[in-house]
BAFI-3210 file (N, C-alpha, C; in Angstrom, 3 decimals, decimal comma, padded with zeros to 6 digits):
// residues 251
n [1|2|3|4|5|6|7|8|9|10|11|12|13|14|15|16|17|18|19|20|21|22|23|24|25|26|27|28|29|30|31|32|33|34|35|36|37|38|39|40|41|42|43|44|45|46|47|48|49|50|51|52|53|54|55|56|57|58|59|60|61|62|63|64|65|66|67|68|69|70|71|72|73|74|75|76|77|78|79|80|81|82|83|84|85|86|87|88|89|90|91|92|93|94|95|96|97|98|99|100|101|102|103|104|105|106|107|108|109|110|111|112|113|114|115|116|117|118|119|120|121|122|123|124|125|126|127|128|129|130|131|132|133|134|135|136|137|138|139|140|141|142|143|144|145|146|147|148|149|150|151|152|153|154|155|156|157|158|159|160|161|162|163|164|165|166|167|168|169|170|171|172|173|174|175|176|177|178|179|180|181|182|183|184|185|186|187|188|189|190|191|192|193|194|195|196|197|198|199|200|201|202|203|204|205|206|207|208|209|210|211|212|213|214|215|216|217|218|219|220|221|222|223|224|225|226|227|228|229|230|231|232|233|234|235|236|237|238|239|240|241|242|243|244|245|246|247|248|249|250|251]
n.u [-057,750|-057,751|-060,721|-061,427|-062,163|-065,474|-065,485|-063,778|-065,294|-067,316|-067,006|-065,605|-062,195|-059,450|-057,104|-053,729|-054,079|-056,225|-055,455|-054,347|-052,709|-052,979|-054,036|-051,991|-051,529|-049,749|-049,565|-049,579|-048,854|-048,662|-050,473|-052,356|-053,346|-054,451|-056,489|-058,095|-058,917|-060,427|-062,480|-063,677|-062,912|-061,536|-058,034|-055,651|-052,277|-048,754|-045,739|-042,210|-038,754|-036,250|-032,690|-031,764|-033,542|-036,200|-039,766|-041,047|-043,407|-044,233|-044,617|-043,105|-040,155|-038,068|-036,964|-037,538|-040,042|-041,720|-040,310|-037,734|-035,321|-033,150|-032,656|-032,695|-035,058|-034,302|-031,650|-031,362|-031,311|-033,568|-033,507|-032,413|-034,437|-036,557|-035,802|-036,096|-038,091|-041,485|-042,859|-045,058|-045,876|-045,199|-043,625|-041,548|-040,661|-042,606|-042,278|-043,800|-044,431|-044,725|-046,980|-048,883|-049,040|-050,204|-052,701|-053,879|-055,866|-058,276|-059,440|-059,812|-056,846|-055,408|-052,769|-050,223|-047,538|-044,804|-043,372|-040,313|-038,553|-038,262|-039,107|-041,415|-040,730|-039,235|-037,556|-037,941|-038,842|-037,504|-038,933|-041,428|-040,919|-040,224|-042,633|-044,475|-043,272|-043,599|-046,345|-046,875|-048,699|-050,417|-053,700|-055,761|-057,944|-056,338|-055,071|-053,095|-051,407|-050,112|-048,745|-047,017|-047,224|-045,491|-044,692|-047,098|-047,403|-045,225|-046,151|-048,354|-047,065|-045,539|-047,314|-050,003|-052,391|-053,140|-055,251|-054,886|-054,178|-054,111|-052,877|-054,106|-054,413|-054,884|-052,434|-051,149|-048,924|-048,240|-048,485|-046,863|-044,104|-041,589|-041,891|-041,641|-043,440|-044,498|-044,639|-046,482|-048,765|-049,215|-049,730|-051,947|-054,059|-054,585|-053,692|-052,706|-054,104|-054,820|-052,306|-051,179|-052,965|-054,922|-057,193|-058,667|-058,899|-057,470|-058,313|-057,516|-059,715|-060,616|-060,464|-062,291|-064,145|-062,874|-062,515|-061,037|-061,470|-064,183|-064,053|-062,796|-064,809|-066,735|-065,750|-066,382|-064,775|-063,934|-063,865|-061,952|-061,156|-059,000|-057,947|-060,420|-061,530|-063,595|-067,109|-068,669|-066,987|-066,742|-069,381|-069,613|-067,599|-068,562|-070,506|-069,337|-067,251|-066,729|-065,882|-064,320|-061,182|-060,241|-059,510|-059,051|-061,594|-064,518|-065,653]
n.v [-143,831|-140,239|-138,301|-135,404|-132,654|-131,289|-128,564|-127,504|-127,250|-125,471|-122,735|-120,203|-120,394|-118,454|-117,599|-117,861|-116,315|-113,499|-111,507|-108,270|-106,071|-103,329|-102,546|-102,991|-105,654|-108,198|-111,326|-114,405|-113,235|-112,050|-109,993|-110,514|-112,940|-112,223|-110,574|-112,445|-114,009|-112,114|-111,741|-114,189|-116,273|-119,438|-120,298|-120,608|-121,516|-121,430|-123,418|-123,264|-124,307|-123,062|-122,280|-123,402|-125,420|-124,827|-124,532|-122,244|-119,649|-119,067|-118,667|-118,871|-120,315|-118,619|-115,371|-112,922|-112,021|-111,380|-109,995|-107,474|-108,734|-111,153|-114,501|-117,900|-118,932|-121,057|-120,703|-118,978|-118,195|-118,661|-116,326|-114,465|-114,435|-113,461|-110,846|-109,859|-107,741|-108,131|-107,198|-104,405|-104,376|-104,333|-106,207|-109,100|-112,366|-114,964|-117,761|-121,047|-121,778|-119,294|-118,314|-120,188|-119,558|-117,035|-117,569|-119,492|-121,501|-120,310|-120,222|-122,609|-124,115|-124,610|-126,143|-125,961|-127,798|-126,998|-128,526|-130,067|-131,671|-130,981|-132,172|-133,513|-135,871|-138,398|-137,067|-135,888|-134,901|-133,334|-130,864|-131,861|-133,031|-130,748|-129,372|-131,064|-131,089|-128,410|-128,346|-129,939|-130,376|-128,349|-127,159|-126,352|-126,638|-128,173|-128,995|-130,806|-130,584|-131,338|-130,881|-132,883|-136,264|-137,974|-136,463|-136,338|-138,992|-139,228|-137,534|-138,979|-141,067|-139,787|-138,218|-139,469|-138,734|-136,235|-134,667|-135,040|-134,157|-134,220|-131,827|-130,907|-130,891|-130,188|-130,528|-129,390|-129,043|-126,439|-125,104|-126,606|-126,922|-127,990|-130,522|-133,975|-135,582|-138,093|-137,964|-135,882|-137,017|-139,124|-137,790|-136,268|-138,026|-138,585|-140,870|-141,602|-141,556|-143,674|-144,778|-142,597|-142,345|-140,360|-137,803|-135,942|-133,897|-130,937|-129,139|-127,607|-125,107|-124,614|-127,010|-128,760|-130,407|-132,695|-136,210|-137,563|-136,106|-136,603|-139,306|-139,173|-137,896|-139,874|-141,685|-140,617|-138,692|-135,411|-132,600|-129,910|-126,677|-124,579|-121,554|-119,406|-116,271|-114,481|-113,787|-115,040|-117,031|-118,528|-119,473|-121,173|-123,035|-124,230|-125,946|-128,376|-128,549|-128,990|-126,972|-123,712|-122,164|-118,838|-115,559|-111,979|-110,867|-110,366|-113,163]
n.w [086,368|086,967|086,483|084,457|086,392|086,806|087,132|085,294|083,088|083,431|083,086|080,935|079,685|080,222|077,891|078,389|080,603|081,406|079,325|078,188|076,440|076,109|078,484|080,187|080,799|080,109|078,248|080,078|082,498|085,912|086,285|084,256|085,142|087,607|086,691|085,369|087,522|088,941|087,130|087,174|085,521|084,402|084,101|081,559|081,082|080,156|080,194|080,355|080,611|082,866|082,966|085,300|085,690|086,548|086,508|084,401|083,800|080,753|077,275|074,793|073,193|072,753|073,869|072,647|071,482|073,567|075,494|076,123|075,734|074,015|072,708|074,048|076,485|078,018|078,532|080,621|084,118|086,942|088,542|086,747|084,804|086,285|086,482|083,950|082,155|081,182|078,066|077,717|080,311|083,888|085,198|085,860|084,472|085,719|088,017|088,030|090,640|091,896|090,576|091,349|094,055|093,820|092,572|094,238|094,382|093,677|091,134|088,428|086,994|083,914|082,669|080,397|079,252|077,393|074,508|075,053|073,729|071,065|068,752|069,259|070,463|072,626|074,345|077,045|080,430|082,427|082,625|083,245|085,733|087,230|087,142|088,451|090,968|091,748|092,002|094,150|097,034|096,359|096,536|094,897|091,940|089,261|086,055|083,710|080,547|077,233|073,938|073,250|073,372|074,756|076,915|078,355|079,040|080,787|082,818|083,702|084,950|086,916|088,405|088,923|090,054|089,186|086,879|083,328|079,938|076,295|074,123|071,030|067,389|063,853|062,663|060,273|057,462|056,967|059,418|061,048|060,092|060,709|061,675|060,861|058,150|058,840|061,636|061,958|060,773|062,532|065,023|064,343|064,306|066,925|068,546|071,017|073,393|075,160|075,890|077,167|079,192|079,128|080,169|078,816|075,824|074,366|071,716|068,555|067,643|065,033|063,806|064,807|063,595|062,900|062,282|064,203|066,541|066,883|067,511|069,986|071,479|071,342|073,082|075,441|076,594|077,741|075,515|075,172|073,743|071,739|070,084|070,722|069,402|069,363|070,029|068,039|067,017|069,334|069,659|067,443|068,017|070,339|069,448|069,245|071,164|074,694|076,298|076,020|075,272|075,376|073,960|073,672|073,868|075,955|077,387]
ca.u [-057,170|-058,697|-061,511|-061,303|-063,242|-066,496|-065,214|-063,084|-066,263|-068,448|-066,699|-064,574|-060,801|-058,712|-055,875|-052,559|-054,658|-057,107|-054,425|-054,700|-051,509|-053,372|-054,328|-050,815|-051,618|-049,197|-049,918|-048,847|-048,334|-049,445|-051,593|-053,363|-053,965|-055,297|-057,690|-058,936|-059,531|-061,450|-063,606|-064,248|-062,523|-060,411|-056,794|-054,697|-050,932|-047,733|-044,508|-040,903|-037,731|-035,111|-031,400|-031,645|-034,595|-037,447|-040,902|-041,321|-044,668|-043,817|-045,043|-042,154|-038,809|-037,188|-037,418|-037,664|-041,394|-042,436|-039,447|-036,708|-034,140|-033,142|-032,103|-033,588|-035,377|-033,596|-030,285|-031,392|-031,693|-034,791|-033,287|-032,259|-035,744|-037,373|-035,361|-036,389|-039,473|-042,392|-043,310|-046,410|-046,212|-044,203|-043,193|-040,695|-041,227|-042,836|-042,228|-045,088|-044,689|-045,222|-048,347|-049,730|-049,272|-051,131|-054,040|-054,301|-057,053|-059,508|-060,021|-059,085|-055,653|-055,115|-051,334|-049,633|-046,093|-044,339|-042,502|-038,889|-037,778|-038,005|-039,748|-042,483|-040,172|-039,167|-036,584|-038,672|-038,695|-037,109|-040,038|-042,487|-040,523|-040,318|-044,049|-045,065|-042,713|-044,239|-047,749|-047,000|-049,360|-051,369|-055,033|-056,750|-058,115|-055,291|-054,950|-051,879|-051,529|-048,991|-048,828|-046,170|-047,785|-044,475|-044,772|-048,291|-047,065|-044,386|-047,001|-049,159|-046,204|-045,041|-048,404|-051,225|-053,580|-053,460|-055,838|-053,950|-054,739|-053,242|-053,209|-054,169|-054,784|-054,836|-051,035|-050,879|-047,522|-048,042|-048,331|-045,858|-043,187|-040,376|-042,197|-041,725|-044,795|-044,955|-045,000|-047,720|-049,873|-049,456|-050,339|-053,245|-055,084|-054,731|-053,710|-051,966|-054,940|-054,713|-050,942|-050,965|-054,041|-055,398|-058,551|-059,332|-058,047|-057,736|-058,089|-057,635|-061,156|-060,932|-060,383|-063,145|-064,911|-062,001|-062,978|-060,318|-062,175|-065,429|-063,720|-062,561|-066,115|-067,447|-065,208|-066,878|-063,785|-064,203|-063,121|-061,752|-060,599|-058,207|-058,219|-061,444|-061,199|-064,795|-068,319|-069,147|-066,143|-067,109|-070,649|-069,336|-066,793|-069,355|-071,306|-068,595|-066,406|-067,355|-065,504|-063,438|-060,141|-060,557|-058,758|-059,381|-062,953|-065,048|-066,463]
ca.v [-142,496|-139,213|-137,602|-133,957|-132,125|-130,526|-127,135|-127,093|-127,151|-124,599|-121,324|-120,085|-120,460|-117,311|-118,051|-117,178|-115,308|-112,506|-110,525|-107,103|-105,237|-101,922|-102,318|-103,340|-107,046|-109,094|-112,744|-115,192|-112,360|-112,023|-109,071|-111,208|-113,966|-111,538|-110,119|-113,628|-114,359|-111,105|-111,941|-115,506|-117,219|-120,344|-119,782|-121,448|-120,944|-122,243|-123,609|-123,555|-124,533|-122,174|-122,965|-124,177|-126,445|-124,418|-124,352|-120,819|-119,389|-118,351|-119,479|-119,059|-120,818|-117,464|-114,266|-111,622|-111,543|-110,981|-109,209|-106,738|-109,573|-112,151|-115,782|-118,930|-118,882|-122,174|-120,279|-118,008|-118,720|-118,117|-114,944|-113,645|-114,301|-112,586|-109,474|-109,461|-107,246|-108,439|-106,030|-103,898|-104,563|-103,858|-107,345|-110,074|-113,676|-115,673|-119,216|-121,686|-121,715|-117,956|-118,195|-120,990|-118,762|-115,961|-118,094|-120,039|-122,327|-119,540|-120,616|-123,741|-123,863|-125,537|-125,880|-126,620|-127,967|-126,904|-129,637|-129,823|-132,549|-130,293|-132,870|-134,326|-137,175|-138,881|-136,310|-135,085|-135,363|-132,292|-129,934|-132,608|-133,165|-129,429|-129,033|-131,886|-130,632|-127,138|-128,588|-130,754|-129,671|-127,344|-127,683|-125,894|-127,457|-128,018|-130,065|-130,672|-131,039|-131,044|-131,407|-134,063|-137,368|-138,522|-135,656|-136,721|-140,298|-138,954|-136,968|-140,072|-141,853|-138,977|-137,656|-140,073|-138,145|-134,952|-134,850|-134,702|-134,280|-133,985|-130,687|-131,525|-130,034|-130,871|-130,719|-129,103|-128,768|-124,991|-124,682|-127,438|-127,271|-128,687|-131,901|-134,905|-135,952|-139,257|-137,507|-135,108|-137,959|-139,852|-136,934|-135,793|-139,036|-138,654|-142,294|-141,871|-141,326|-144,788|-144,878|-141,475|-142,340|-138,979|-137,570|-134,977|-133,232|-129,537|-129,200|-126,383|-124,981|-124,621|-128,396|-129,585|-131,368|-133,829|-137,529|-137,948|-135,484|-137,359|-140,545|-138,831|-137,659|-141,152|-142,383|-139,935|-137,785|-134,001|-131,913|-128,476|-126,192|-123,353|-120,434|-118,606|-114,849|-113,655|-114,525|-115,897|-118,222|-119,333|-120,152|-122,273|-124,046|-124,927|-127,008|-129,619|-128,522|-128,880|-125,662|-122,973|-121,259|-117,644|-114,322|-110,841|-110,348|-110,830|-114,347]
ca.w [086,160|087,414|085,475|084,494|087,231|086,081|087,247|084,077|081,999|083,776|082,823|079,888|080,123|079,677|077,249|078,943|081,473|080,769|078,993|077,384|076,520|076,248|079,897|080,976|081,246|079,088|078,360|081,076|083,552|087,147|086,074|083,452|085,978|088,576|085,985|085,139|088,807|089,248|086,215|087,410|084,477|084,562|083,519|080,830|081,077|079,491|080,951|079,780|081,632|083,039|082,936|086,523|085,708|087,186|085,602|084,226|083,104|079,550|076,134|073,694|073,467|072,666|074,700|071,988|071,195|074,780|076,372|075,381|075,583|072,962|073,100|074,571|077,910|078,656|078,840|081,720|085,426|087,526|088,956|085,545|084,163|087,132|086,256|082,576|082,154|080,092|077,318|077,992|081,712|084,836|085,993|085,199|084,137|086,988|088,115|088,297|092,083|092,202|090,065|092,229|095,266|093,468|092,278|095,539|094,283|093,481|089,847|087,860|086,199|082,831|082,558|079,233|079,217|076,021|074,106|075,282|072,858|069,812|067,633|069,851|070,779|074,006|075,119|078,025|081,807|083,376|082,844|083,930|087,134|087,864|087,254|089,510|092,242|092,094|092,330|095,369|098,117|095,876|096,802|093,930|090,744|088,254|085,074|082,923|079,164|076,345|072,585|073,145|074,162|075,660|078,121|079,100|079,618|081,953|083,872|084,249|085,830|088,026|089,212|088,385|090,667|088,556|085,547|082,260|078,600|075,151|073,284|069,710|066,266|062,563|062,290|058,864|057,155|057,034|060,809|061,715|058,996|061,146|062,043|059,730|057,735|059,599|062,985|061,866|060,535|063,777|066,029|063,838|064,585|068,391|068,898|072,248|074,573|076,089|076,397|078,076|080,186|079,075|080,652|077,939|074,852|074,053|070,272|067,761|067,402|063,596|063,330|065,662|062,798|062,607|062,746|065,419|067,658|067,054|068,208|071,394|072,094|071,444|074,248|076,617|077,161|077,446|074,466|075,275|072,478|071,707|070,942|070,058|069,535|069,237|070,406|066,949|067,014|070,504|069,391|066,515|068,697|071,354|068,830|069,456|072,358|076,005|076,819|075,122|075,697|074,601|074,184|072,837|074,111|077,248|077,122]
c.u [-058,200|-059,464|-061,243|-062,450|-064,197|-066,262|-064,446|-064,032|-067,315|-068,185|-065,634|-063,175|-060,021|-057,336|-054,677|-052,974|-055,523|-056,239|-054,950|-053,524|-051,855|-053,654|-053,157|-050,833|-051,071|-049,674|-049,015|-048,191|-049,208|-050,664|-052,708|-054,072|-054,874|-056,591|-058,633|-059,644|-060,664|-062,684|-064,266|-063,928|-061,535|-059,210|-056,056|-053,358|-049,951|-046,474|-043,325|-039,916|-036,705|-033,813|-031,208|-032,868|-035,797|-038,528|-041,269|-042,609|-044,369|-044,137|-043,910|-040,866|-037,807|-037,812|-037,920|-039,085|-042,025|-041,621|-038,461|-035,448|-034,279|-032,545|-033,128|-033,831|-034,596|-032,175|-030,218|-031,853|-033,014|-034,612|-033,128|-033,603|-036,675|-037,044|-035,606|-037,838|-040,258|-042,804|-044,755|-046,842|-045,105|-043,713|-042,312|-041,418|-041,394|-042,546|-043,642|-045,420|-045,248|-046,663|-049,306|-050,033|-050,281|-052,560|-054,664|-055,639|-058,337|-060,197|-059,232|-057,909|-055,458|-053,685|-050,760|-048,113|-045,659|-043,348|-041,037|-037,996|-037,384|-038,667|-040,835|-042,020|-040,070|-038,170|-037,234|-038,373|-038,402|-038,239|-041,185|-042,168|-040,652|-041,765|-044,712|-044,561|-043,378|-045,673|-047,940|-047,597|-050,334|-052,784|-056,086|-056,879|-057,048|-055,305|-053,756|-052,117|-050,277|-049,328|-048,061|-046,738|-046,779|-044,462|-045,954|-048,098|-046,215|-045,227|-047,869|-048,352|-045,808|-046,139|-049,736|-052,496|-053,993|-054,070|-054,886|-054,610|-053,690|-053,759|-053,085|-054,604|-054,720|-053,444|-050,799|-049,397|-047,225|-047,762|-047,249|-044,794|-041,966|-040,632|-042,216|-043,178|-045,334|-045,388|-046,313|-048,919|-050,233|-050,222|-051,728|-054,370|-055,312|-054,744|-053,176|-052,789|-054,781|-053,339|-050,648|-051,974|-054,641|-056,862|-059,342|-058,379|-058,407|-057,315|-058,237|-059,085|-061,501|-060,943|-061,296|-064,001|-064,099|-062,616|-062,277|-060,979|-063,486|-065,175|-063,460|-063,890|-066,886|-066,962|-065,649|-065,886|-064,134|-063,299|-063,112|-061,223|-059,858|-058,214|-059,215|-061,234|-062,394|-065,989|-068,814|-068,297|-066,479|-068,396|-070,443|-068,572|-067,627|-070,340|-070,655|-067,917|-067,226|-066,978|-064,487|-062,342|-060,237|-059,541|-059,320|-060,788|-063,389|-066,031|-067,650]
c.v [-141,445|-138,619|-136,110|-133,405|-131,237|-129,022|-126,612|-126,901|-126,079|-123,113|-121,257|-120,018|-119,344|-117,758|-117,214|-116,064|-114,354|-111,308|-109,440|-106,133|-103,759|-101,558|-102,695|-104,750|-107,963|-110,532|-113,435|-114,325|-112,471|-111,115|-109,732|-112,278|-113,334|-111,058|-111,283|-114,040|-113,398|-111,269|-113,308|-116,534|-118,254|-119,757|-120,892|-120,751|-121,950|-122,315|-123,908|-123,739|-123,406|-122,987|-123,833|-125,062|-126,089|-124,266|-122,878|-120,640|-118,457|-119,254|-119,841|-119,719|-119,669|-116,273|-113,064|-111,155|-110,888|-110,131|-108,411|-107,559|-110,527|-113,447|-116,687|-118,750|-119,954|-121,791|-119,315|-118,681|-118,101|-116,646|-114,017|-113,406|-113,410|-111,122|-108,986|-108,998|-107,759|-107,151|-105,692|-104,121|-104,044|-104,978|-108,263|-111,383|-114,487|-117,169|-119,764|-121,600|-120,357|-117,772|-119,029|-120,245|-117,642|-116,482|-118,720|-120,769|-121,610|-119,845|-121,810|-123,290|-124,978|-125,243|-126,677|-126,632|-127,942|-128,030|-129,270|-130,702|-131,854|-130,932|-133,810|-135,742|-137,420|-138,118|-135,355|-135,620|-134,256|-131,314|-130,618|-132,731|-131,839|-129,027|-129,786|-131,436|-129,333|-127,347|-129,408|-129,914|-128,596|-127,908|-127,243|-126,827|-127,137|-129,234|-129,755|-131,178|-130,673|-131,550|-132,725|-135,196|-137,997|-137,759|-136,081|-138,102|-140,116|-138,426|-138,043|-140,909|-141,073|-138,514|-138,191|-139,456|-136,823|-135,198|-134,345|-134,933|-134,042|-132,772|-131,150|-130,507|-130,855|-131,105|-130,558|-128,814|-127,280|-124,528|-125,445|-127,884|-128,068|-130,137|-132,792|-135,272|-137,107|-138,868|-136,744|-136,026|-138,707|-138,988|-136,469|-136,747|-139,275|-140,113|-142,613|-141,684|-142,436|-144,894|-143,789|-141,440|-140,937|-138,893|-136,636|-134,613|-131,750|-129,341|-127,822|-126,231|-125,039|-126,037|-129,323|-130,586|-132,605|-135,150|-137,976|-137,341|-136,215|-138,669|-140,291|-138,620|-138,961|-141,980|-141,720|-139,005|-136,344|-133,469|-130,426|-127,985|-124,884|-122,814|-119,575|-117,138|-113,926|-114,458|-115,446|-117,160|-119,130|-120,118|-121,339|-123,395|-124,872|-125,935|-128,369|-129,645|-128,381|-127,586|-125,039|-122,266|-120,039|-116,537|-113,230|-110,289|-110,844|-111,964|-114,422]
c.w [086,552|086,252|085,580|085,329|086,437|086,153|086,036|082,898|082,247|083,582|081,735|080,498|079,435|079,194|077,700|079,911|080,682|080,396|078,063|077,486|076,682|077,695|080,805|081,516|080,149|079,293|079,379|082,144|084,799|086,991|085,273|084,273|087,034|087,934|085,707|086,424|089,132|088,372|086,388|086,354|085,013|083,825|082,796|080,867|080,504|080,338|080,041|080,934|081,665|082,964|084,171|086,777|086,577|086,125|085,569|083,429|081,923|078,362|075,187|074,167|073,519|073,400|073,916|071,697|072,414|075,744|075,526|075,116|074,404|073,499|073,742|076,063|078,673|079,073|080,028|083,012|085,886|087,881|087,762|084,878|084,985|086,896|084,836|082,498|080,950|079,387|077,698|079,434|082,611|085,741|085,163|084,944|085,419|086,889|088,291|089,782|092,484|091,739|090,913|093,523|095,000|093,310|093,524|095,472|093,959|092,158|089,321|086,998|085,181|082,377|081,389|079,328|077,752|075,735|074,305|074,419|071,560|068,610|068,111|070,159|072,269|074,873|076,087|079,421|082,782|083,657|083,574|085,427|087,871|088,089|088,398|090,878|092,687|092,579|093,606|096,493|097,667|095,961|095,798|092,747|089,701|087,341|084,189|081,511|078,386|074,949|072,466|073,993|075,113|076,982|078,981|079,731|080,873|083,124|084,511|085,233|087,075|088,975|088,714|088,936|090,017|087,182|084,461|080,913|077,538|074,400|071,837|068,647|064,978|062,030|060,783|058,668|057,243|058,467|061,559|060,704|059,433|061,561|060,802|059,421|058,577|061,006|062,957|061,633|061,806|064,773|065,625|064,217|066,075|068,873|070,290|073,521|075,609|076,714|077,416|079,218|080,299|079,486|079,753|076,812|074,839|072,600|069,634|067,295|065,917|063,030|064,137|064,900|062,433|063,081|064,021|066,651|067,937|067,799|069,688|072,111|072,273|072,623|075,550|077,282|076,819|076,336|074,790|073,929|072,679|070,285|070,187|070,389|069,350|069,703|069,293|066,845|068,187|070,249|068,456|067,209|069,665|070,763|069,033|070,821|073,634|076,715|075,875|075,904|074,782|074,868|073,311|072,991|075,489|076,997|078,087]
res [m|p|a|l|p|k|v|f|l|d|r|p|i|a|h|r|g|y|h|d|t|a|a|g|r|p|e|n|s|r|a|a|f|a|a|a|i|n|a|g|y|s|i|e|l|d|l|q|l|s|r|d|d|a|a|m|v|f|h|d|y|q|l|q|r|l|t|p|e|t|g|a|i|r|r|r|t|v|q|e|l|a|d|i|p|l|k|h|g|d|e|g|i|p|t|l|a|e|v|l|d|l|v|a|g|r|v|p|l|l|i|e|l|k|d|q|d|g|a|m|g|a|g|v|g|a|l|e|q|a|t|v|a|a|l|e|g|y|n|g|p|a|a|l|m|s|f|n|p|h|s|v|v|q|l|a|q|m|a|p|e|i|p|r|g|i|t|t|c|g|y|t|s|e|n|w|p|t|l|p|d|e|t|r|r|h|l|r|n|i|p|d|l|g|r|a|q|a|d|f|i|s|h|d|w|v|d|l|s|s|p|a|v|a|q|v|k|s|r|g|l|p|v|l|c|w|t|v|c|s|p|s|e|e|a|r|a|r|r|v|a|d|n|v|t|f|e|g|y|r|a]
***
């Protein structure tokens, strides 16, 4: 399986781009990605599916936090989503293909596929297929990850040449109330690295002292982390993590 390229470890990773709503750069926007490129940061971004099965660069399942519209992003077509303005900016929701054209290999891309099953189960495949199709022929550094190990397994089968990882955390009941206790216990221990042929993890920085993270490091796999929001948090995270995903300050 491919190793995570060292370029993913040599500079901080801008969470959802180098976003700043006061400056007109919403999260996961072209403006935020352009700002990250200009600053020399790697870029982390999120993917959801459109109604016509395109990989859209958007974090939430619902539109209302980030746009003036309501309802599920999955119910809108690519064209409809392109016409929905992001709050605090002057652009619509981009496709992954559009963002790849913008970035054009200038900085590394850490791409997170949001769980489409709804419960971290096996109901995945369409977003993975759309993502791999968009990345076909892309020459820049890119790595894929998901909280759902089933998604990462699919990616290993569809695109074994693209580095892939599992997004991980402590899976507390407070933060993951809709997941069954058994599922949370399973995921908390990060047992799916081998099955998913994962090359790295990206772990919640507040939980980096987890024994499960120590086991990952003992296997020689890189540990990235999310999401630090100050220089002091970054300094603490780097005691364990090989790199940080950051927002809210200049790293």
